[in-house]
ChimeraX commands (.cxc) that place a marker at each C-alpha (Angstrom):
marker #1 position 32.85,-18.16,-10.06 radius 0.5
marker #1 position 32.89,-21.62,-11.64 radius 0.5
marker #1 position 30.14,-22.79,-9.29 radius 0.5
marker #1 position 26.53,-21.85,-10.08 radius 0.5
marker #1 position 25.89,-20.47,-6.60 radius 0.5
marker #1 position 24.92,-17.19,-4.98 radius 0.5
marker #1 position 27.50,-15.85,-2.53 radius 0.5
marker #1 position 27.00,-13.22,0.17 radius 0.5
marker #1 position 29.99,-11.34,1.58 radius 0.5
marker #1 position 28.98,-9.65,4.84 radius 0.5
marker #1 position 30.50,-6.76,6.78 radius 0.5
marker #1 position 29.52,-3.92,9.09 radius 0.5
marker #1 position 27.02,-1.65,7.28 radius 0.5
marker #1 position 27.73,-3.21,3.89 radius 0.5
marker #1 position 27.56,-6.42,1.90 radius 0.5
marker #1 position 28.20,-7.82,-1.57 radius 0.5
marker #1 position 26.06,-10.44,-3.32 radius 0.5
marker #1 position 27.46,-12.26,-6.35 radius 0.5
marker #1 position 25.65,-14.67,-8.62 radius 0.5
marker #1 position 26.07,-15.98,-12.17 radius 0.5
marker #1 position 23.60,-15.12,-14.93 radius 0.5
marker #1 position 23.38,-16.05,-18.63 radius 0.5
marker #1 position 24.33,-19.69,-17.89 radius 0.5
marker #1 position 27.46,-18.60,-16.03 radius 0.5
marker #1 position 28.87,-16.34,-18.76 radius 0.5
marker #1 position 28.22,-13.18,-16.70 radius 0.5
marker #1 position 28.83,-12.56,-13.00 radius 0.5
marker #1 position 26.46,-10.04,-11.43 radius 0.5
marker #1 position 27.46,-8.10,-8.32 radius 0.5
marker #1 position 25.11,-6.27,-5.95 radius 0.5
marker #1 position 27.01,-3.84,-3.71 radius 0.5
marker #1 position 25.09,-2.27,-0.85 radius 0.5
marker #1 position 26.36,-0.01,1.91 radius 0.5
marker #1 position 25.22,2.65,4.38 radius 0.5
marker #1 position 26.18,6.31,4.01 radius 0.5
marker #1 position 26.58,8.72,6.96 radius 0.5
marker #1 position 23.78,10.89,5.53 radius 0.5
marker #1 position 20.43,9.82,4.06 radius 0.5
marker #1 position 20.25,9.58,0.28 radius 0.5
marker #1 position 16.89,10.78,-1.06 radius 0.5
marker #1 position 17.46,10.52,-4.81 radius 0.5
marker #1 position 19.86,8.96,-7.33 radius 0.5
marker #1 position 23.37,10.42,-7.10 radius 0.5
marker #1 position 24.95,10.53,-10.57 radius 0.5
marker #1 position 28.65,10.75,-11.41 radius 0.5
marker #1 position 30.08,9.06,-8.34 radius 0.5
marker #1 position 33.75,8.22,-9.12 radius 0.5
marker #1 position 34.37,4.50,-9.19 radius 0.5
marker #1 position 37.29,4.92,-6.77 radius 0.5
marker #1 position 34.75,5.88,-4.13 radius 0.5
marker #1 position 32.98,2.54,-4.56 radius 0.5
marker #1 position 36.24,0.62,-4.39 radius 0.5
marker #1 position 37.15,2.48,-1.20 radius 0.5
marker #1 position 33.90,1.30,0.44 radius 0.5
marker #1 position 35.03,-2.32,0.03 radius 0.5
marker #1 position 38.79,-1.91,0.46 radius 0.5
marker #1 position 38.88,-4.06,3.62 radius 0.5
marker #1 position 36.90,-6.98,2.17 radius 0.5
marker #1 position 38.28,-10.46,1.60 radius 0.5
marker #1 position 40.97,-10.35,-1.10 radius 0.5
marker #1 position 39.05,-12.86,-3.25 radius 0.5
marker #1 position 36.01,-10.61,-3.66 radius 0.5
marker #1 position 38.05,-7.37,-3.60 radius 0.5
marker #1 position 39.94,-8.64,-6.66 radius 0.5
marker #1 position 36.61,-8.92,-8.51 radius 0.5
marker #1 position 35.41,-5.47,-7.37 radius 0.5
marker #1 position 38.69,-3.89,-8.50 radius 0.5
marker #1 position 38.29,-5.48,-11.95 radius 0.5
marker #1 position 35.05,-3.64,-12.73 radius 0.5
marker #1 position 36.61,-0.78,-14.80 radius 0.5
marker #1 position 38.75,-3.19,-16.83 radius 0.5
marker #1 position 35.70,-5.34,-17.59 radius 0.5
marker #1 position 33.82,-2.27,-18.84 radius 0.5
marker #1 position 36.72,-1.04,-20.96 radius 0.5
marker #1 position 37.13,-4.42,-22.69 radius 0.5
marker #1 position 34.06,-3.58,-24.78 radius 0.5
marker #1 position 36.14,-0.89,-26.49 radius 0.5
marker #1 position 39.14,-3.10,-27.18 radius 0.5
marker #1 position 38.32,-3.34,-30.91 radius 0.5
marker #1 position 37.91,0.41,-31.40 radius 0.5
marker #1 position 40.02,1.83,-34.26 radius 0.5
marker #1 position 40.61,5.18,-32.57 radius 0.5
marker #1 position 42.03,6.06,-29.16 radius 0.5
marker #1 position 39.47,6.50,-26.40 radius 0.5
marker #1 position 39.90,8.25,-23.08 radius 0.5
marker #1 position 37.44,6.72,-20.64 radius 0.5
marker #1 position 36.48,8.11,-17.25 radius 0.5
marker #1 position 34.46,5.74,-15.10 radius 0.5
marker #1 position 31.51,7.07,-13.15 radius 0.5
marker #1 position 28.62,5.30,-11.56 radius 0.5
marker #1 position 25.29,6.19,-10.00 radius 0.5
marker #1 position 24.47,5.64,-6.36 radius 0.5
marker #1 position 20.89,4.43,-5.89 radius 0.5
marker #1 position 18.98,4.92,-2.63 radius 0.5
marker #1 position 16.85,2.15,-1.14 radius 0.5
marker #1 position 13.43,3.72,-0.58 radius 0.5
marker #1 position 10.60,2.36,1.55 radius 0.5
marker #1 position 6.90,3.14,1.10 radius 0.5
marker #1 position 4.29,2.73,3.79 radius 0.5
marker #1 position 2.64,0.92,5.24 radius 0.5
marker #1 position -0.24,2.90,3.72 radius 0.5
marker #1 position -3.81,2.94,5.04 radius 0.5
marker #1 position -5.14,2.05,1.60 radius 0.5
marker #1 position -3.84,1.11,-1.83 radius 0.5
marker #1 position -6.83,2.59,-3.69 radius 0.5
marker #1 position -8.83,5.79,-4.14 radius 0.5
marker #1 position -12.13,6.16,-2.25 radius 0.5
marker #1 position -14.02,5.53,-5.50 radius 0.5
marker #1 position -11.94,2.34,-6.10 radius 0.5
marker #1 position -11.12,3.51,-9.62 radius 0.5
marker #1 position -7.37,4.01,-9.01 radius 0.5
marker #1 position -5.33,1.15,-7.53 radius 0.5
marker #1 position -1.67,1.00,-6.49 radius 0.5
marker #1 position 0.53,-2.04,-7.02 radius 0.5
marker #1 position 4.25,-2.69,-6.69 radius 0.5
marker #1 position 6.67,-0.04,-5.45 radius 0.5
marker #1 position 3.97,2.65,-5.54 radius 0.5
marker #1 position 2.25,0.73,-2.74 radius 0.5
marker #1 position 5.13,-0.93,-0.87 radius 0.5
marker #1 position 8.68,-0.20,-2.02 radius 0.5
marker #1 position 11.14,-2.08,0.17 radius 0.5
marker #1 position 14.84,-2.56,0.84 radius 0.5
marker #1 position 16.44,-5.20,-1.37 radius 0.5
marker #1 position 17.83,-7.51,1.30 radius 0.5
marker #1 position 15.44,-10.33,0.30 radius 0.5
marker #1 position 15.42,-9.54,-3.46 radius 0.5
marker #1 position 11.62,-9.28,-3.38 radius 0.5
marker #1 position 10.73,-5.83,-4.78 radius 0.5
marker #1 position 9.94,-6.85,-8.36 radius 0.5
marker #1 position 8.61,-10.26,-7.28 radius 0.5
marker #1 position 6.11,-8.66,-4.89 radius 0.5
marker #1 position 4.95,-6.33,-7.66 radius 0.5
marker #1 position 4.26,-9.30,-9.93 radius 0.5
marker #1 position 2.36,-11.02,-7.11 radius 0.5
marker #1 position 0.16,-7.92,-6.79 radius 0.5
marker #1 position -0.60,-8.05,-10.51 radius 0.5
marker #1 position -1.44,-11.75,-10.46 radius 0.5
marker #1 position -3.71,-11.42,-7.40 radius 0.5
marker #1 position -5.47,-8.35,-8.80 radius 0.5
marker #1 position -5.97,-10.12,-12.13 radius 0.5
marker #1 position -7.78,-12.97,-10.38 radius 0.5
marker #1 position -10.05,-10.48,-8.59 radius 0.5
marker #1 position -10.80,-8.52,-11.78 radius 0.5
marker #1 position -11.49,-11.84,-13.50 radius 0.5
marker #1 position -14.30,-12.42,-11.00 radius 0.5
marker #1 position -15.66,-8.94,-11.88 radius 0.5
marker #1 position -15.66,-9.83,-15.59 radius 0.5
marker #1 position -17.58,-13.02,-14.73 radius 0.5
marker #1 position -20.17,-10.95,-12.87 radius 0.5
marker #1 position -19.39,-12.48,-9.48 radius 0.5
marker #1 position -17.94,-9.33,-7.82 radius 0.5
marker #1 position -18.27,-5.57,-8.11 radius 0.5
marker #1 position -15.11,-3.56,-8.84 radius 0.5
marker #1 position -15.22,-2.19,-5.29 radius 0.5
marker #1 position -15.44,-5.67,-3.80 radius 0.5
marker #1 position -12.57,-6.89,-5.98 radius 0.5
marker #1 position -10.29,-4.02,-4.95 radius 0.5
marker #1 position -11.27,-4.44,-1.30 radius 0.5
marker #1 position -10.38,-8.12,-1.40 radius 0.5
marker #1 position -7.07,-7.35,-3.10 radius 0.5
marker #1 position -6.15,-4.85,-0.37 radius 0.5
marker #1 position -7.33,-7.07,2.47 radius 0.5
marker #1 position -5.23,-10.03,1.34 radius 0.5
marker #1 position -2.17,-8.44,-0.23 radius 0.5
marker #1 position -1.40,-5.61,2.20 radius 0.5
marker #1 position -0.37,-7.92,5.09 radius 0.5
marker #1 position 1.74,-10.07,2.75 radius 0.5
marker #1 position 3.64,-7.08,1.37 radius 0.5
marker #1 position 4.16,-5.61,4.85 radius 0.5
marker #1 position 5.57,-8.92,6.08 radius 0.5
marker #1 position 8.07,-8.93,3.20 radius 0.5
marker #1 position 9.12,-5.38,3.99 radius 0.5
marker #1 position 9.84,-6.41,7.57 radius 0.5
marker #1 position 11.72,-9.60,6.73 radius 0.5
marker #1 position 13.84,-7.58,4.27 radius 0.5
marker #1 position 14.75,-5.12,7.03 radius 0.5
marker #1 position 15.61,-7.99,9.37 radius 0.5
marker #1 position 17.83,-9.77,6.86 radius 0.5
marker #1 position 19.73,-6.55,6.17 radius 0.5
marker #1 position 20.34,-6.07,9.89 radius 0.5
marker #1 position 21.61,-9.65,10.23 radius 0.5
marker #1 position 23.96,-9.31,7.25 radius 0.5
marker #1 position 25.42,-5.96,8.34 radius 0.5
marker #1 position 26.28,-6.60,12.00 radius 0.5
marker #1 position 29.47,-5.02,13.39 radius 0.5
marker #1 position 32.26,-7.33,14.50 radius 0.5
marker #1 position 31.54,-8.69,17.96 radius 0.5
marker #1 position 29.52,-11.31,19.86 radius 0.5
marker #1 position 26.38,-11.01,17.68 radius 0.5
marker #1 position 28.39,-11.32,14.48 radius 0.5
marker #1 position 30.25,-14.33,15.88 radius 0.5
marker #1 position 26.97,-15.99,16.90 radius 0.5
marker #1 position 25.55,-15.33,13.43 radius 0.5
marker #1 position 28.59,-16.83,11.72 radius 0.5
marker #1 position 28.47,-19.91,13.95 radius 0.5
marker #1 position 24.77,-20.40,13.22 radius 0.5
marker #1 position 25.38,-20.06,9.47 radius 0.5
marker #1 position 28.36,-22.45,9.45 radius 0.5
marker #1 position 26.29,-25.60,8.75 radius 0.5
marker #1 position 25.08,-24.05,5.47 radius 0.5
marker #1 position 28.64,-23.40,4.32 radius 0.5
marker #1 position 29.40,-27.04,5.11 radius 0.5
marker #1 position 26.30,-28.11,3.12 radius 0.5
marker #1 position 24.75,-29.77,6.17 radius 0.5
marker #1 position 20.99,-30.09,6.63 radius 0.5
marker #1 position 19.52,-27.14,8.52 radius 0.5
marker #1 position 16.15,-26.64,10.24 radius 0.5
marker #1 position 16.51,-22.90,10.97 radius 0.5
marker #1 position 19.13,-20.35,9.93 radius 0.5
marker #1 position 19.71,-16.63,10.53 radius 0.5
marker #1 position 20.45,-16.46,6.80 radius 0.5
marker #1 position 16.87,-15.86,5.71 radius 0.5
marker #1 position 17.80,-16.67,2.10 radius 0.5
marker #1 position 18.44,-20.22,3.27 radius 0.5
marker #1 position 16.16,-20.61,6.29 radius 0.5
marker #1 position 13.64,-23.37,5.36 radius 0.5
marker #1 position 10.63,-21.66,6.98 radius 0.5
marker #1 position 11.35,-18.26,5.42 radius 0.5
marker #1 position 12.08,-19.82,2.03 radius 0.5
marker #1 position 8.66,-21.49,2.04 radius 0.5
marker #1 position 6.87,-18.33,3.15 radius 0.5
marker #1 position 8.64,-15.96,0.76 radius 0.5
marker #1 position 9.93,-17.94,-2.21 radius 0.5
marker #1 position 7.42,-20.79,-2.02 radius 0.5
marker #1 position 4.39,-18.49,-1.94 radius 0.5
marker #1 position 1.78,-19.32,-4.63 radius 0.5
marker #1 position -0.10,-16.07,-5.25 radius 0.5
marker #1 position -2.70,-17.57,-7.58 radius 0.5
marker #1 position -3.55,-20.29,-5.06 radius 0.5
marker #1 position -3.85,-17.56,-2.42 radius 0.5
marker #1 position -6.21,-15.57,-4.67 radius 0.5
marker #1 position -8.35,-18.64,-5.44 radius 0.5
marker #1 position -8.67,-19.43,-1.73 radius 0.5
marker #1 position -9.52,-15.81,-0.85 radius 0.5
marker #1 position -12.19,-15.64,-3.56 radius 0.5
marker #1 position -13.67,-18.96,-2.41 radius 0.5
marker #1 position -13.88,-17.69,1.17 radius 0.5
marker #1 position -15.52,-14.48,-0.02 radius 0.5
marker #1 position -18.15,-16.31,-2.07 radius 0.5
marker link #1:1,2 radius 0.2
marker link #1:2,3 radius 0.2
marker link #1:3,4 radius 0.2
marker link #1:4,5 radius 0.2
marker link #1:5,6 radius 0.2
marker link #1:6,7 radius 0.2
marker link #1:7,8 radius 0.2
marker link #1:8,9 radius 0.2
marker link #1:9,10 radius 0.2
marker link #1:10,11 radius 0.2
marker link #1:11,12 radius 0.2
marker link #1:12,13 radius 0.2
marker link #1:13,14 radius 0.2
marker link #1:14,15 radius 0.2
marker link #1:15,16 radius 0.2
marker link #1:16,17 radius 0.2
marker link #1:17,18 radius 0.2
marker link #1:18,19 radius 0.2
marker link #1:19,20 radius 0.2
marker link #1:20,21 radius 0.2
marker link #1:21,22 radius 0.2
marker link #1:22,23 radius 0.2
marker link #1:23,24 radius 0.2
marker link #1:24,25 radius 0.2
marker link #1:25,26 radius 0.2
marker link #1:26,27 radius 0.2
marker link #1:27,28 radius 0.2
marker link #1:28,29 radius 0.2
marker link #1:29,30 radius 0.2
marker link #1:30,31 radius 0.2
marker link #1:31,32 radius 0.2
marker link #1:32,33 radius 0.2
marker link #1:33,34 radius 0.2
marker link #1:34,35 radius 0.2
marker link #1:35,36 radius 0.2
marker link #1:36,37 radius 0.2
marker link #1:37,38 radius 0.2
marker link #1:38,39 radius 0.2
marker link #1:39,40 radius 0.2
marker link #1:40,41 radius 0.2
marker link #1:41,42 radius 0.2
marker link #1:42,43 radius 0.2
marker link #1:43,44 radius 0.2
marker link #1:44,45 radius 0.2
marker link #1:45,46 radius 0.2
marker link #1:46,47 radius 0.2
marker link #1:47,48 radius 0.2
marker link #1:48,49 radius 0.2
marker link #1:49,50 radius 0.2
marker link #1:50,51 radius 0.2
marker link #1:51,52 radius 0.2
marker link #1:52,53 radius 0.2
marker link #1:53,54 radius 0.2
marker link #1:54,55 radius 0.2
marker link #1:55,56 radius 0.2
marker link #1:56,57 radius 0.2
marker link #1:57,58 radius 0.2
marker link #1:58,59 radius 0.2
marker link #1:59,60 radius 0.2
marker link #1:60,61 radius 0.2
marker link #1:61,62 radius 0.2
marker link #1:62,63 radius 0.2
marker link #1:63,64 radius 0.2
marker link #1:64,65 radius 0.2
marker link #1:65,66 radius 0.2
marker link #1:66,67 radius 0.2
marker link #1:67,68 radius 0.2
marker link #1:68,69 radius 0.2
marker link #1:69,70 radius 0.2
marker link #1:70,71 radius 0.2
marker link #1:71,72 radius 0.2
marker link #1:72,73 radius 0.2
marker link #1:73,74 radius 0.2
marker link #1:74,75 radius 0.2
marker link #1:75,76 radius 0.2
marker link #1:76,77 radius 0.2
marker link #1:77,78 radius 0.2
marker link #1:78,79 radius 0.2
marker link #1:79,80 radius 0.2
marker link #1:80,81 radius 0.2
marker link #1:81,82 radius 0.2
marker link #1:82,83 radius 0.2
marker link #1:83,84 radius 0.2
marker link #1:84,85 radius 0.2
marker link #1:85,86 radius 0.2
marker link #1:86,87 radius 0.2
marker link #1:87,88 radius 0.2
marker link #1:88,89 radius 0.2
marker link #1:89,90 radius 0.2
marker link #1:90,91 radius 0.2
marker link #1:91,92 radius 0.2
marker link #1:92,93 radius 0.2
marker link #1:93,94 radius 0.2
marker link #1:94,95 radius 0.2
marker link #1:95,96 radius 0.2
marker link #1:96,97 radius 0.2
marker link #1:97,98 radius 0.2
marker link #1:98,99 radius 0.2
marker link #1:99,100 radius 0.2
marker link #1:100,101 radius 0.2
marker link #1:101,102 radius 0.2
marker link #1:102,103 radius 0.2
marker link #1:103,104 radius 0.2
marker link #1:104,105 radius 0.2
marker link #1:105,106 radius 0.2
marker link #1:106,107 radius 0.2
marker link #1:107,108 radius 0.2
marker link #1:108,109 radius 0.2
marker link #1:109,110 radius 0.2
marker link #1:110,111 radius 0.2
marker link #1:111,112 radius 0.2
marker link #1:112,113 radius 0.2
marker link #1:113,114 radius 0.2
marker link #1:114,115 radius 0.2
marker link #1:115,116 radius 0.2
marker link #1:116,117 radius 0.2
marker link #1:117,118 radius 0.2
marker link #1:118,119 radius 0.2
marker link #1:119,120 radius 0.2
marker link #1:120,121 radius 0.2
marker link #1:121,122 radius 0.2
marker link #1:122,123 radius 0.2
marker link #1:123,124 radius 0.2
marker link #1:124,125 radius 0.2
marker link #1:125,126 radius 0.2
marker link #1:126,127 radius 0.2
marker link #1:127,128 radius 0.2
marker link #1:128,129 radius 0.2
marker link #1:129,130 radius 0.2
marker link #1:130,131 radius 0.2
marker link #1:131,132 radius 0.2
marker link #1:132,133 radius 0.2
marker link #1:133,134 radius 0.2
marker link #1:134,135 radius 0.2
marker link #1:135,136 radius 0.2
marker link #1:136,137 radius 0.2
marker link #1:137,138 radius 0.2
marker link #1:138,139 radius 0.2
marker link #1:139,140 radius 0.2
marker link #1:140,141 radius 0.2
marker link #1:141,142 radius 0.2
marker link #1:142,143 radius 0.2
marker link #1:143,144 radius 0.2
marker link #1:144,145 radius 0.2
marker link #1:145,146 radius 0.2
marker link #1:146,147 radius 0.2
marker link #1:147,148 radius 0.2
marker link #1:148,149 radius 0.2
marker link #1:149,150 radius 0.2
marker link #1:150,151 radius 0.2
marker link #1:151,152 radius 0.2
marker link #1:152,153 radius 0.2
marker link #1:153,154 radius 0.2
marker link #1:154,155 radius 0.2
marker link #1:155,156 radius 0.2
marker link #1:156,157 radius 0.2
marker link #1:157,158 radius 0.2
marker link #1:158,159 radius 0.2
marker link #1:159,160 radius 0.2
marker link #1:160,161 radius 0.2
marker link #1:161,162 radius 0.2
marker link #1:162,163 radius 0.2
marker link #1:163,164 radius 0.2
marker link #1:164,165 radius 0.2
marker link #1:165,166 radius 0.2
marker link #1:166,167 radius 0.2
marker link #1:167,168 radius 0.2
marker link #1:168,169 radius 0.2
marker link #1:169,170 radius 0.2
marker link #1:170,171 radius 0.2
marker link #1:171,172 radius 0.2
marker link #1:172,173 radius 0.2
marker link #1:173,174 radius 0.2
marker link #1:174,175 radius 0.2
marker link #1:175,176 radius 0.2
marker link #1:176,177 radius 0.2
marker link #1:177,178 radius 0.2
marker link #1:178,179 radius 0.2
marker link #1:179,180 radius 0.2
marker link #1:180,181 radius 0.2
marker link #1:181,182 radius 0.2
marker link #1:182,183 radius 0.2
marker link #1:183,184 radius 0.2
marker link #1:184,185 radius 0.2
marker link #1:185,186 radius 0.2
marker link #1:186,187 radius 0.2
marker link #1:187,188 radius 0.2
marker link #1:188,189 radius 0.2
marker link #1:189,190 radius 0.2
marker link #1:190,191 radius 0.2
marker link #1:191,192 radius 0.2
marker link #1:192,193 radius 0.2
marker link #1:193,194 radius 0.2
marker link #1:194,195 radius 0.2
marker link #1:195,196 radius 0.2
marker link #1:196,197 radius 0.2
marker link #1:197,198 radius 0.2
marker link #1:198,199 radius 0.2
marker link #1:199,200 radius 0.2
marker link #1:200,201 radius 0.2
marker link #1:201,202 radius 0.2
marker link #1:202,203 radius 0.2
marker link #1:203,204 radius 0.2
marker link #1:204,205 radius 0.2
marker link #1:205,206 radius 0.2
marker link #1:206,207 radius 0.2
marker link #1:207,208 radius 0.2
marker link #1:208,209 radius 0.2
marker link #1:209,210 radius 0.2
marker link #1:210,211 radius 0.2
marker link #1:211,212 radius 0.2
marker link #1:212,213 radius 0.2
marker link #1:213,214 radius 0.2
marker link #1:214,215 radius 0.2
marker link #1:215,216 radius 0.2
marker link #1:216,217 radius 0.2
marker link #1:217,218 radius 0.2
marker link #1:218,219 radius 0.2
marker link #1:219,220 radius 0.2
marker link #1:220,221 radius 0.2
marker link #1:221,222 radius 0.2
marker link #1:222,223 radius 0.2
marker link #1:223,224 radius 0.2
marker link #1:224,225 radius 0.2
marker link #1:225,226 radius 0.2
marker link #1:226,227 radius 0.2
marker link #1:227,228 radius 0.2
marker link #1:228,229 radius 0.2
marker link #1:229,230 radius 0.2
marker link #1:230,231 radius 0.2
marker link #1:231,232 radius 0.2
marker link #1:232,233 radius 0.2
marker link #1:233,234 radius 0.2
marker link #1:234,235 radius 0.2
marker link #1:235,236 radius 0.2
marker link #1:236,237 radius 0.2
marker link #1:237,238 radius 0.2
marker link #1:238,239 radius 0.2
view
């Protein structure tokens, strides 16, 4: 926890991501796991013991943190001047995926989808909100050309769809792939994955890695993507 790093704890059909926020004063945990049945909406009032049971076989270091969650919550009430009886519940959130759709706009091009409405994705690359902001930035550049009288609204929306739909679809796929890699069952594939990721843990230079968060090529394509430069280039090609 003292190191300003993101950690991923991997297991069959589940994983935990931890990372510091607020300059290291807060530790955030993302806990993701598969259920036997599909979850189609938010499940409220899930007892916290159920969550702890999902991760009961994890490494003792991270399990200690998971088991602290109720105590951390209750510390907010330590100064209360009256007795409180607290029951801890949590919500279980499904990971929903949209598309790929044939179009992100109405036939008249007067209604346009961006973000999760167009391409919700699993969170295994942490790109849902980022991709939504990319949509907004790209669309803004296209609408800017409309305001300048260089494009019609229909042309602007068409260009937005043409350029952004493949990018969003690629992110959806790489998110699926990373989740599969992280949640392998124990066995030869898991052992091969761990061996291939070992150089990262040893802070050695890597050229490729099955950890797509750290793979140099994927990092450039996903986290190094400059949406405004992409929009400028697409507009220049169009003109």
